[in-house]
C-alpha positions in Angstrom: -47.4 56.7 42.9 -49.4 60.0 41.7 -48.8 58.7 38.1 -50.4 55.4 38.6 -54.1 56.8 39.9 -56.9 56.6 37.4 -54.7 55.2 34.7 -56.6 52.5 32.8 -53.8 49.3 32.1 -54.7 46.8 29.7 -52.7 43.2 31.1 -52.5 40.3 28.5 -51.2 36.9 30.4 -52.9 38.3 33.5 -54.5 35.1 35.6 -50.6 34.6 37.1 -47.7 35.1 37.3 -45.8 38.3 36.0 -49.3 39.6 34.4 -51.2 38.5 37.9 -48.5 40.1 40.5 -48.3 43.2 38.1 -52.7 43.6 38.1 -52.4 43.5 42.1 -49.8 45.9 42.5 -51.1 48.0 39.9 -55.0 47.9 40.8 -53.4 49.0 45.1 -52.1 51.8 43.8 -55.3 53.2 42.0 -55.3 52.0 38.4 -58.2 50.5 36.6 -57.0 47.3 35.5 -58.4 45.5 32.3 -57.4 41.9 32.0 -56.9 39.2 29.2 -56.3 35.4 29.5 -57.4 32.3 28.6 -58.8 31.2 32.1 -61.9 32.6 32.7 -62.2 31.1 36.6 -58.2 32.7 37.6 -59.3 35.8 36.1 -62.9 36.0 38.2 -60.9 35.2 41.3 -58.2 37.8 40.5 -61.0 40.3 39.8 -62.8 39.8 42.7 -59.6 39.8 44.8 -58.3 43.2 43.3 -62.3 44.2 44.3 -62.1 43.4 47.8 -59.5 45.5 48.4 -61.1 48.9 46.5 -59.6 48.6 42.8 -61.4 48.6 40.1 -61.2 45.3 37.7 -62.4 43.9 34.5 -61.7 40.5 32.1 -62.5 39.5 29.0 -60.9 35.5 28.2 -58.4 36.1 25.9 -56.0 34.3 23.6 -53.4 36.4 22.2 -53.1 34.1 19.0 -56.5 35.4 18.1 -56.2 38.8 17.0 -59.9 39.6 17.5 -59.7 38.3 20.7 -56.8 41.2 21.7 -58.9 43.6 19.9 -61.5 42.9 21.6 -59.5 43.3 25.0 -58.3 46.3 24.1 -62.0 47.7 23.1 -63.5 46.5 26.2 -61.3 49.3 28.2 -62.4 51.8 26.0 -66.3 50.9 25.9 -66.1 51.3 29.9 -63.6 53.2 31.5 -63.6 55.4 27.8 -59.7 55.8 27.4 -56.9 53.4 27.6 -53.5 54.5 28.9 -51.4 51.4 29.2 -51.2 48.4 26.8 -49.0 45.7 28.9 -48.4 42.7 26.5 -47.2 40.3 29.2 -48.4 37.0 27.4 -45.8 34.3 26.7 -45.3 30.8 26.0 -41.6 28.7 26.7 -41.9 25.5 25.3 -38.2 25.0 25.0 -35.8 22.3 23.6 -32.7 21.6 21.3 -33.3 22.5 17.6 -32.3 18.7 16.7 -35.6 17.5 18.2 -37.3 19.3 15.6 -40.6 20.8 17.7 -42.2 23.0 14.9 -45.5 23.5 16.4 -43.6 24.3 19.8 -41.4 27.0 17.6 -45.1 27.8 15.8 -47.0 28.4 18.7 -44.1 30.8 20.5 -44.2 32.8 17.8 -47.7 33.1 17.6 -47.6 33.7 20.8 -44.7 35.7 22.0 -44.5 37.4 18.4 -47.7 37.8 16.7 -49.7 38.1 20.3 -47.7 41.7 20.4 -48.4 42.5 17.1 -52.0 42.2 17.8 -51.6 43.9 20.7 -49.5 47.3 19.2 -52.4 47.1 16.2 -55.7 47.0 18.6 -53.9 49.8 20.6 -52.2 52.0 18.1 -55.0 54.0 16.4 -56.5 54.7 20.3 -53.3 55.9 21.6 -52.8 58.3 18.3 -56.5 59.3 18.7 -56.2 60.3 22.3 -52.4 61.1 22.0 -51.2 59.6 25.1 -50.1 56.3 25.5 -47.8 54.0 27.2 -47.0 50.3 25.5 -45.0 47.9 27.7 -43.7 44.5 26.5 -42.4 41.6 28.5 -39.3 40.4 26.6 -36.7 37.7 29.0 -33.2 37.5 29.6 -32.7 34.6 27.7 -32.8 37.0 24.9 -30.1 38.6 26.3 -27.9 35.5 26.7 -28.4 32.9 24.4 -28.1 29.1 25.4 -28.9 25.9 24.4 -32.8 25.0 24.4 -33.6 28.3 24.2 -33.0 29.5 20.3 -36.6 29.9 19.4 -37.5 31.4 22.4 -34.7 33.9 22.4 -35.5 34.5 18.7 -38.9 35.1 19.6 -37.8 37.8 22.4 -35.3 39.4 20.4 -38.0 40.0 17.5 -40.2 42.0 20.0 -36.9 43.8 21.4 -36.2 44.6 17.8 -40.0 45.7 16.9 -40.1 47.6 20.1 -37.2 49.6 19.4 -38.7 50.4 16.1 -42.1 51.2 17.5 -40.0 53.5 20.3 -38.8 55.3 16.9 -42.1 55.6 15.7 -43.8 56.4 18.6 -43.2 60.5 18.0 -43.7 62.7 21.2 -46.6 61.3 23.2 -46.5 57.8 23.3 -44.0 56.0 25.1 -42.3 52.7 24.9 -40.7 50.0 27.6 -39.4 46.4 27.5 -39.1 44.7 30.5 -36.4 42.0 30.5 -36.9 39.7 33.5 -34.8 36.7 34.9 -36.0 33.5 36.8 -39.2 34.7 38.4 -41.1 32.4 40.1 -43.8 31.9 37.4 -45.6 29.5 36.0 -43.3 29.4 32.7 -41.7 25.6 33.1 -44.9 24.4 32.9 -45.3 25.7 29.4 -42.1 23.5 28.7 -43.0 20.4 26.0 -40.1 18.6 27.6 -40.2 16.9 31.1 -36.8 17.6 31.7 -36.5 21.0 30.7 -39.6 21.3 33.3 -37.5 19.8 35.7 -34.7 21.8 35.0 -36.8 25.1 35.1 -38.6 24.5 38.3 -35.1 23.8 39.8 -33.9 27.1 39.0 -36.7 28.8 40.0 -36.6 26.9 43.5 -32.9 27.8 43.5 -33.0 31.9 43.1 -35.8 33.0 41.4 -37.5 36.4 42.5 -41.1 37.1 42.9 -43.2 37.9 40.4 -43.9 41.1 42.1 -40.5 42.3 41.8 -41.6 42.7 38.4 -44.6 44.6 38.7 -42.9 46.6 41.3 -40.7 47.8 37.5 -43.4 47.8 35.3 -45.1 50.4 38.3 -42.3 52.4 38.1 -41.7 53.0 34.5 -45.6 53.6 34.0 -45.9 56.1 37.2 -42.9 58.7 35.7 -43.8 61.8 34.0 -45.6 61.8 30.9 -42.4 63.0 29.1 -40.3 60.9 30.6 -39.8 57.1 28.7 -38.1 54.4 30.2 -36.7 52.4 27.3 -36.0 49.0 28.8 -35.7 47.2 32.3 -33.6 44.5 33.1 -34.8 42.0 36.6 -33.1 39.4 37.3 -32.1 37.8 40.2 -28.4 38.2 42.0 -27.5 34.8 41.7 -28.3 34.5 37.9 -25.3 34.4 35.8 
């Protein structure tokens, strides 16, 4: 895609799943990717894999619960490449449970990662986008926010909070900035491993085995949004398995 080549893209949650797949997909199409996640060994291996195919990738160990980490990741992109075209706020966790279980620490972690992590990304990138006169936010949501089911109340709430923030950002963005949300359904990722309850973990894995689509399908949708002309803003994309209710 001509609209991807040469763009500098920062990706959080890049060490596995959708983030990893998107990094590979965009790098193959000529983007420079700057990757953030908590596991340095996974980031190192991913950057080496991209470089082996002729792509350009760098990384910084990043915990999106820490505002300074997110700021430094974005600053790394600008310092090394002179600009920032896209910020993909992708990091997320889903320690789902019934509200009766009162797993308040899990609730707080979801708010810290899924909501505040996105806000930290916006805070880091928005001044740069304004200064440049261009930029594109892409925020990863979930179909869990479109169809609310038991055990996912707080997770869905965190994703819908980002949905509202994204829409507000889109309206404030003006003529030169783009804002896209993407809501994946069941995707082959490590997300079930973030679930605290063993029963929920097993259900999540079972659902993935039954119907999940590859993370590359989400990466392709993200690439579609990035690759559009600068005056085309793809507002929302929902990508789910055909078998998902």
